[in-house]
N, C-alpha and C positions, 0 to 999 in steps of 0.2 A: 435665730441664734441658739445653739445647742447648750444644754446644761453645763457641759464641760468647758465651754468658752466663757462662762460667767464666774465671777469671784464672789461667793456668798458673803454677805455682811454678817449673817448669823445662820445657823443651820436649823433643822427641824426641832431640835431639843428644846430651845427656849419657848416654843409655842405649845409643846406637849402639856396637857393638863390644864391649859387655859380655857376659860369659857369663851365663846365667840366674841362677846363684846370686849373682853380683855385682849384677845388676840388681835382684833381689829384696831383697837387703840394702840397696841404695841407696834404694828406695822405702819400705821399712819404717822406715829411719832418718829419712827425710824426714817420714813420718807421725808418728813419735815427736816430732820437733822441733816439729811443728805441734800436738802434743797432740791428735791426731785420735782419734776413737772407733772409726772404721771406715775400711778401705781397700778400694777396688774396682778390679777389672780387668774392663772391660766390652767385650765383643766386638760390633762393629758390622759393617756390610757391607764397608767399605773400610779400616777401621783398628780399633785397640784403644785405648781411653782408660783412663787410670789416674787415679783420683780419690780424694779423702779427704773424710770428713765431719768438720768441725771446728766445735765449738760449735753443732752442729745444722745446719750449712749445708755443701753440697757445694763442693769446690774441685778443679779439675783440676790434676793434677801433671804428666802427660805424655801424649803421643800416640805410639804405636808402630805398626809394621806388624802385620798379622794374624799373620805367621809368628813375629815376636818375642813378640807377646802370647800366642800358643799355647804357645811354649816356656816362657814365664813361668808360665802356668797349670799346665802339666805339671810344672814344677819344684816348685811348691807342693804339688801332688797327691802327688808322689813323697815329699816330705819328711814328709808326715803319714800315709803308708802307705795311700793309697787308690788305686783302680785307674785307671791312666793311660789305658788303652784304653777304659774305660767313659765314653761321652759322652752317653748317653741318659737316665741316671738322676741325680737329685741325690745328692751325696756330701758328707761332712763329716769333719773331723778336727781335731786340736789340735797346736800346735807351740810350744815355748818358744824365744824369740829373745833373744839377749844382745848388746848393743853398748855399748862404752865403760863397762862396769860396770853398765849398766842392763838389767834383765831384764823382758820383757813376755810375757804369755801370749796367743797368737794362736789364735782359734777360726775355722777355715776352712770355708767352705761353697761348693760348686760346683753350679750348676744349668744345665741346657741351655736355650738361648734360640733365637730365630729364626735368628741368624747364627753360632751357636757357643756356647761355654760362657762364663758369667759367674762370676767368683770374688769372694766377699766375705770380708773378714778383719776380725773383731772384735778390737780391740786392748785388752787388759785390763792396765792398768798398776797393779800392786798398790800402789805408792807413792801414785799419784794417786787410785786408786779407793776406798781406805779412808779415810773421812772421819769426823770426830768429830761428835757430835750438834749441837754449837754452831757448826759451820761450814757447815751446810746452807742457811742463810738464813732460819731461823725467827725470828719476832719474839721478844722476851724473854718475853712473856706465853705465846706458844704453846710455846716451849721449856720453860718451867716446867710447863705443862699436860702436855706429852708425857712429860717426865721423871717426873711424878707418875703417869701411866698405867703407865709401865714399872716402877714400884715396886710395882705390884699383884701379889699372889700368883697370881692367875689371871684369865682373861678373854681376849677377842679384840680385837686391834688390827689394822685393815686399812689398807693403803697402796694408793691407787688413782691411776689416771691412764693416759693412752695409752702405747704403747711408746716408749721413749727419753726419758722424762721424769724419770728418776732414782729410780724406785721401789726398785730393788735397792740403790742407794747408801744410801737412807734406811734400809732394813732392816738393812744391815750396820752403819750408824752406831748403830742401836738395839742390835744385838748387842754391839758394842764397849762401849756404855754399860753393858750388863748383865754383861759378861764380867769379873766380879770374883772368880771362883773360889768364890762362895758358892751358886751355883745350877748345876745340870747343864743344859747347853744343847745341843739337837740340831737340825740343819737338814735339810731335804729340798729339793734344788735341781736344776734342769735348765738348764744344768750348774752345778757348783760354780764360781763365778767367782773368789772370793778365798779362799785358805786362811787360817784364823784359829786361832792357837794357843789351846788350851783349850776349843775348841768341836768337838763331834762332828758332822761334816758327811757327809751321804750324797747320792749322785747318782742321779737317775732313769736307767734304762737300758731304754728301750722295746724294744730289739732282743731282749732276753731276757725280756721281759714284766715288768720291774720298773718300775712306774709310780707316780705320786703316791699313789693310794689304798693300794696294797700296801705301799709304804715307810712311809706314815703309820701304818698299823695295827701294823706291827712296831716302829717307833720308839717308839710308846706303851708297848710292853712293856719298853723300856729305862729306864723310870722317869725321864723327863726332867722338869725343872721348867719349862723354856721350850722351845717348839718353833717354829721358823721354817719356813714353807711357801713355797717360791719363788713359786708361783702357784696359786690356787684356780681350776681350770678345768673341773671336772666335779662332778656331783651327789654322788658318794661322798666326794670330798675335802671338799666344803662341809659335808656333814652330819657327817663325822667330826671336822672342825675345830671345829664348834660343840659337839659332845659333849665333846671334849677340853677346850675352854675352860670348859664348865660343870662339869667334874669336877675343876677345880683347877689345870689347866695354864695358863700364860700362852702364848697362841698369837699369833704375828705372821705375817701373810700379805699377799701382793699380790693385786690383783684389778683387772680392767679396768672402769672406770666414769668418766664425765666429771667429776662433782662428788662431794663427800662423800656426800650423800644417795643418789646413784646406786648406791653400793656396797650399800645395803640392798636396792634393787630387783634388783641383780645376784645377791645371795645368795638372794633369794626365787625368782628365775628358775632358780637351780640347785637348788631344792627344799629349802632350809634352812627348818626349822620356825620360824614367826614368834615363837612364845612362847619357845622355847629361844634363838633369836637375840637377842631383846630382853633376856633375862636375863644373857647373857654378854658382849655387846658393850661394850667400854670406850671405844673411840674410833676415828675414821676420819680418816686423813690423805690429802687429795687434793692433787696437786701438778702443777706445770708448771715448765719451766726457761726463764729469760730470760738473755740475754747481759748482762754487766756492762760498763758504760762504762769505757774506759781512763782511769785517773786522771791519766795524764801529759798527755793532750790534751783532756780534758773541759773544756767551756766552759759557764759558767753564764749564764742569761738571766733578767733581773729581771722577775718577774710580780707584784710587790707591788701593782700597780694592778688586779689581778684576783684579789682574795682568795677569790672563790667557787670557784676552781680546785680547792682542796683542802678545801672546806667539809665534805664528807662524812667526812673522816678527821681532823678537827681534834682529836678526843679521843684519837686514836692517835698523834699526832705529838709528838715532843719539842720543847721550846722552841727557837726559832730556825729551824725548818723551815717550808716553805710559801711562802717569798718568791722561790724560784728553780726553774726547770726546767733540765735539762742536756742537752747534745748533744755529739757528738764527730766530728771530721772524719778522724781517723786520724793515726798518726805511725809512726816507725820501730819504736818499742817494741812497738806492737800490730800490726805488719805492715800498717799503713794500713787496718785494719779498723774502728777506732774502739771496739772492744770487746776485753776481756781476761778470758776465763773466763766461767762461767755460775753462776747462783745459783737457788735454788728460790723459787717463789711458792706459798704453801700455804693450804689450808683445813683447820682442825683441828676436827672435830666431836666434842664430848663429850656425854654423855647424862644427862638428868634423867628423873624419873618420867613427865613428859608425853611426851617423845620415845620412851621405851620403850613406853608405851601406844599411841602412833601406829604403832610397828612391829607390835605385836600385832594392831591393827585393820587392818593392811595399807594404811595411808594412802599416797597417791601421793608419789613422791620430792619433787615440788615443794613440797608441804605440809610435809614433814619438813625440807626445806632452809630454808624460811622460819621455821619454829619454832626451828631451830638458830640462825639469825641473831638472832632475838629473845632467845634464850638466851645470846647473847654471841659466837657464832662470827663471825670476820672472813672474809667470803667472798672469792672470787677478785678481784672488782672492787675492793674497798677494799684488799686485800692488795697488788695490783699498783699501785694509785695511791700507796700508801705507799712502795713501792720507787722510784717516780718522784720523789716529794717528797724522798726521802733522797739523790737523785742517783746511785742505784745503776744505774738503767737509764733508758730514755726511752720516751715514749708510742708511738713507732713500733714498738719491740721488743715492747711489751706487746700491741699490736694484732696483731702478726705471730704471737705464740705463744698467745694466749688467744682462743678463739672469741668472736665478738661477743655471743652470747647470754649468756655469763658475765660480760660487762662492762656489761650493761644497755643495749646498743646494738641498736636495732631494725633488722632487715634491710630 
């Protein structure tokens, strides 16, 4: 994204004359006010840009000189205890930041680039990050299905989607739902993003050889009822997770896959035995995030003359929906964005005997997906259309966040 495409929240002037620690505090506080998920200090040939990712989109906050930007990066590096003089290797660290009674966890990563170092700060707000299961954006039917799966004594539940689509938030919501002091819950994470009272959380540390497979094998010796695996990313973790799920543990894990059925394909690619996978899999949650229209400036447009617009989701809509679509031009309340927050769009695949047999037979993901839809799964296309009919988001946002092939649009 070019500088011209960004709208600065403030320019270079407010940072001029500030010491690095004051400048760092200023931009972190600004990112917190924007409810940003990430903060960036990006070194270019002639200047350093400071930007934030808010609701999935980049916004420039400031432009500073290369000297000031370098001092700012060095300040962050010093605060997290990494080598200031090392500019050739990636480095990372962690910092707790408190402002006006609000405390956030900052995960800091520095990488060398063509013109110098780039710094990325992941902002983890415990208050905002921990969500309840009913606040994720699931439909009432999918909420009830997922709650039913979580009540199972054992089995495997996978949460899939690209990076930045809220998979970890969904896993933590599931853990919060299960955290009733009646089951022992252990997690294996990289890193631990939010500390949860009553849950035993362990963090991967590859620097000393403690990785997902090693931690998982040892956590199983801790006699857990529920195990959350931050990400299944290798063959040993995939096979151990399947064995654990088949031996009576409830296993929750994330995985990279574009749609629900794609998770089966991903597990097979990681060497999971199809028979054992079919016998333990309880459900797959695939998700994306879309921005929510600001209710203060949202405008309704009558489409009652075009009843076919929502014909495909007529059975999913509550009475009174389907006569309007919505848009928004922005206002002071939403900082002229037209949107205020994000919500999930979900596919929730549950399994009958036919779907389990298809896993054993190693049927293609496309066939499994179609069978799941016949079995009652609401796929991304209809789930997104329902959000539009409900006035939660608009069609432009859906098209921006969901690939055309998942919306039934031919390229």
